[in-house]
mmCIF file as gemmi writes it, N, C-alpha and C atoms, coordinates in Angstrom:
data_model
loop_
_atom_site.group_PDB
_atom_site.id
_atom_site.type_symbol
_atom_site.label_atom_id
_atom_site.label_alt_id
_atom_site.label_comp_id
_atom_site.label_asym_id
_atom_site.label_entity_id
_atom_site.label_seq_id
_atom_site.pdbx_PDB_ins_code
_atom_site.Cartn_x
_atom_site.Cartn_y
_atom_site.Cartn_z
_atom_site.occupancy
_atom_site.B_iso_or_equiv
_atom_site.pdbx_formal_charge
_atom_site.auth_seq_id
_atom_site.auth_asym_id
_atom_site.pdbx_PDB_model_num
ATOM 1 N N . GLY Axp A 1 ? -13.346 31.738 -22.416 1 0 ? 1 A 1
ATOM 2 C CA . GLY Axp A 1 ? -13.336 32.885 -21.696 1 0 ? 1 A 1
ATOM 3 C C . GLY Axp A 1 ? -12.925 32.589 -20.102 1 0 ? 1 A 1
ATOM 4 N N . ILE Axp A 2 ? -13.24 33.519 -19.381 1 0 ? 2 A 1
ATOM 5 C CA . ILE Axp A 2 ? -12.85 33.228 -17.839 1 0 ? 2 A 1
ATOM 6 C C . ILE Axp A 2 ? -13.66 32.48 -17.609 1 0 ? 2 A 1
ATOM 7 N N . LEU Axp A 3 ? -15.054 32.296 -17.622 1 0 ? 3 A 1
ATOM 8 C CA . LEU Axp A 3 ? -15.985 31.471 -16.97 1 0 ? 3 A 1
ATOM 9 C C . LEU Axp A 3 ? -15.61 30.132 -17.392 1 0 ? 3 A 1
ATOM 10 N N . SER Axp A 4 ? -15.245 29.938 -18.403 1 0 ? 4 A 1
ATOM 11 C CA . SER Axp A 4 ? -14.74 28.54 -18.948 1 0 ? 4 A 1
ATOM 12 C C . SER Axp A 4 ? -13.336 28.004 -18.16 1 0 ? 4 A 1
ATOM 13 N N . GLU Axp A 5 ? -12.487 28.838 -18.42 1 0 ? 5 A 1
ATOM 14 C CA . GLU Axp A 5 ? -10.988 28.531 -17.415 1 0 ? 5 A 1
ATOM 15 C C . GLU Axp A 5 ? -11.408 28.327 -16.068 1 0 ? 5 A 1
ATOM 16 N N . ARG Axp A 6 ? -12.29 29.037 -15.369 1 0 ? 6 A 1
ATOM 17 C CA . ARG Axp A 6 ? -12.679 28.964 -13.965 1 0 ? 6 A 1
ATOM 18 C C . ARG Axp A 6 ? -13.57 27.778 -13.64 1 0 ? 6 A 1
ATOM 19 N N . ALA Axp A 7 ? -14.504 27.397 -14.617 1 0 ? 7 A 1
ATOM 20 C CA . ALA Axp A 7 ? -15.319 26.287 -14.82 1 0 ? 7 A 1
ATOM 21 C C . ALA Axp A 7 ? -14.258 24.7 -14.719 1 0 ? 7 A 1
ATOM 22 N N . ASN Axp A 8 ? -13.359 24.821 -15.415 1 0 ? 8 A 1
ATOM 23 C CA . ASN Axp A 8 ? -12.287 23.798 -15.745 1 0 ? 8 A 1
ATOM 24 C C . ASN Axp A 8 ? -11.693 23.665 -14.45 1 0 ? 8 A 1
ATOM 25 N N . LYS Axp A 9 ? -11.026 24.814 -13.831 1 0 ? 9 A 1
ATOM 26 C CA . LYS Axp A 9 ? -10.113 24.879 -12.606 1 0 ? 9 A 1
ATOM 27 C C . LYS Axp A 9 ? -10.961 24.075 -11.77 1 0 ? 9 A 1
ATOM 28 N N . ASP Axp A 10 ? -12.551 24.418 -11.319 1 0 ? 10 A 1
ATOM 29 C CA . ASP Axp A 10 ? -13.165 23.851 -10.169 1 0 ? 10 A 1
ATOM 30 C C . ASP Axp A 10 ? -13.515 22.299 -10.609 1 0 ? 10 A 1
ATOM 31 N N . GLU Axp A 11 ? -13.54 21.908 -11.951 1 0 ? 11 A 1
ATOM 32 C CA . GLU Axp A 11 ? -13.739 20.626 -12.14 1 0 ? 11 A 1
ATOM 33 C C . GLU Axp A 11 ? -12.349 19.782 -11.926 1 0 ? 11 A 1
ATOM 34 N N . GLN Axp A 12 ? -11.218 20.359 -12.095 1 0 ? 12 A 1
ATOM 35 C CA . GLN Axp A 12 ? -9.895 19.994 -11.694 1 0 ? 12 A 1
ATOM 36 C C . GLN Axp A 12 ? -9.792 19.388 -10.297 1 0 ? 12 A 1
ATOM 37 N N . VAL Axp A 13 ? -10.191 20.827 -9.716 1 0 ? 13 A 1
ATOM 38 C CA . VAL Axp A 13 ? -10.272 20.852 -8.216 1 0 ? 13 A 1
ATOM 39 C C . VAL Axp A 13 ? -10.824 19.384 -7.31 1 0 ? 13 A 1
ATOM 40 N N . ASP Axp A 14 ? -12.427 19.657 -8.023 1 0 ? 14 A 1
ATOM 41 C CA . ASP Axp A 14 ? -13.343 18.377 -7.4 1 0 ? 14 A 1
ATOM 42 C C . ASP Axp A 14 ? -12.647 16.977 -7.794 1 0 ? 14 A 1
ATOM 43 N N . LYS Axp A 15 ? -11.883 16.963 -8.986 1 0 ? 15 A 1
ATOM 44 C CA . LYS Axp A 15 ? -11.624 15.563 -9.014 1 0 ? 15 A 1
ATOM 45 C C . LYS Axp A 15 ? -10.447 14.975 -8.104 1 0 ? 15 A 1
ATOM 46 N N . PHE Axp A 16 ? -9.443 16.201 -7.979 1 0 ? 16 A 1
ATOM 47 C CA . PHE Axp A 16 ? -8.538 15.936 -6.979 1 0 ? 16 A 1
ATOM 48 C C . PHE Axp A 16 ? -8.797 15.997 -5.716 1 0 ? 16 A 1
ATOM 49 N N . VAL Axp A 17 ? -9.944 16.627 -5.177 1 0 ? 17 A 1
ATOM 50 C CA . VAL Axp A 17 ? -10.642 16.338 -3.866 1 0 ? 17 A 1
ATOM 51 C C . VAL Axp A 17 ? -11.151 15.171 -3.925 1 0 ? 17 A 1
ATOM 52 N N . SER Axp A 18 ? -11.725 14.83 -4.709 1 0 ? 18 A 1
ATOM 53 C CA . SER Axp A 18 ? -12.599 13.173 -4.683 1 0 ? 18 A 1
ATOM 54 C C . SER Axp A 18 ? -11.13 12.259 -4.481 1 0 ? 18 A 1
ATOM 55 N N . GLU Axp A 19 ? -10.408 12.153 -5.417 1 0 ? 19 A 1
ATOM 56 C CA . GLU Axp A 19 ? -9.023 11.506 -5.249 1 0 ? 19 A 1
ATOM 57 C C . GLU Axp A 19 ? -8.731 11.408 -3.634 1 0 ? 19 A 1
ATOM 58 N N . ILE Axp A 20 ? -8.474 12.645 -3.175 1 0 ? 20 A 1
ATOM 59 C CA . ILE Axp A 20 ? -7.921 13.003 -1.857 1 0 ? 20 A 1
ATOM 60 C C . ILE Axp A 20 ? -8.936 12.171 -0.639 1 0 ? 20 A 1
ATOM 61 N N . LEU Axp A 21 ? -10.274 12.034 -0.874 1 0 ? 21 A 1
ATOM 62 C CA . LEU Axp A 21 ? -11.006 11.489 -0.17 1 0 ? 21 A 1
ATOM 63 C C . LEU Axp A 21 ? -11.277 10.049 -0.198 1 0 ? 21 A 1
ATOM 64 N N . LYS Axp A 22 ? -10.942 9.525 -1.28 1 0 ? 22 A 1
ATOM 65 C CA . LYS Axp A 22 ? -10.886 8.159 -1.506 1 0 ? 22 A 1
ATOM 66 C C . LYS Axp A 22 ? -9.997 7.621 -0.574 1 0 ? 22 A 1
ATOM 67 N N . GLN Axp A 23 ? -8.711 8.227 -0.636 1 0 ? 23 A 1
ATOM 68 C CA . GLN Axp A 23 ? -7.561 7.636 0.259 1 0 ? 23 A 1
ATOM 69 C C . GLN Axp A 23 ? -7.435 7.856 1.39 1 0 ? 23 A 1
ATOM 70 N N . TYR Axp A 24 ? -8.19 9.02 1.734 1 0 ? 24 A 1
ATOM 71 C CA . TYR Axp A 24 ? -8.529 9.514 3.145 1 0 ? 24 A 1
ATOM 72 C C . TYR Axp A 24 ? -9.992 9.817 3.616 1 0 ? 24 A 1
ATOM 73 N N . PRO Axp A 25 ? -10.924 8.724 3.649 1 0 ? 25 A 1
ATOM 74 C CA . PRO Axp A 25 ? -11.898 9.002 4.124 1 0 ? 25 A 1
ATOM 75 C C . PRO Axp A 25 ? -12.384 9.803 5.093 1 0 ? 25 A 1
ATOM 76 N N . PRO Axp A 26 ? -13.308 11.003 5.102 1 0 ? 26 A 1
ATOM 77 C CA . PRO Axp A 26 ? -13.697 11.676 6.517 1 0 ? 26 A 1
ATOM 78 C C . PRO Axp A 26 ? -14.093 10.577 7.707 1 0 ? 26 A 1
ATOM 79 N N . LYS Axp A 27 ? -13.534 10.886 8.839 1 0 ? 27 A 1
ATOM 80 C CA . LYS Axp A 27 ? -13.902 9.781 9.787 1 0 ? 27 A 1
ATOM 81 C C . LYS Axp A 27 ? -15.241 10.246 10.479 1 0 ? 27 A 1
ATOM 82 N N . VAL Axp A 28 ? -15.805 11.58 10.321 1 0 ? 28 A 1
ATOM 83 C CA . VAL Axp A 28 ? -17.18 11.85 10.96 1 0 ? 28 A 1
ATOM 84 C C . VAL Axp A 28 ? -18.113 11.978 9.612 1 0 ? 28 A 1
ATOM 85 N N . ASN Axp A 29 ? -19.194 11.006 9.806 1 0 ? 29 A 1
ATOM 86 C CA . ASN Axp A 29 ? -19.982 11.035 8.819 1 0 ? 29 A 1
ATOM 87 C C . ASN Axp A 29 ? -21.484 11.643 9.69 1 0 ? 29 A 1
ATOM 88 N N . ASN Axp A 30 ? -22.025 13.001 8.829 1 0 ? 30 A 1
ATOM 89 C CA . ASN Axp A 30 ? -23.109 13.53 9.246 1 0 ? 30 A 1
ATOM 90 C C . ASN Axp A 30 ? -24.4 12.658 8.692 1 0 ? 30 A 1
């Protein structure tokens, strides 16, 4: 259903963001 598709997209986004942060770690750590 729509919720499953949305959750799947969120999971893919999380993986994508994680890869980006691995290559470009945040310079500011709070």
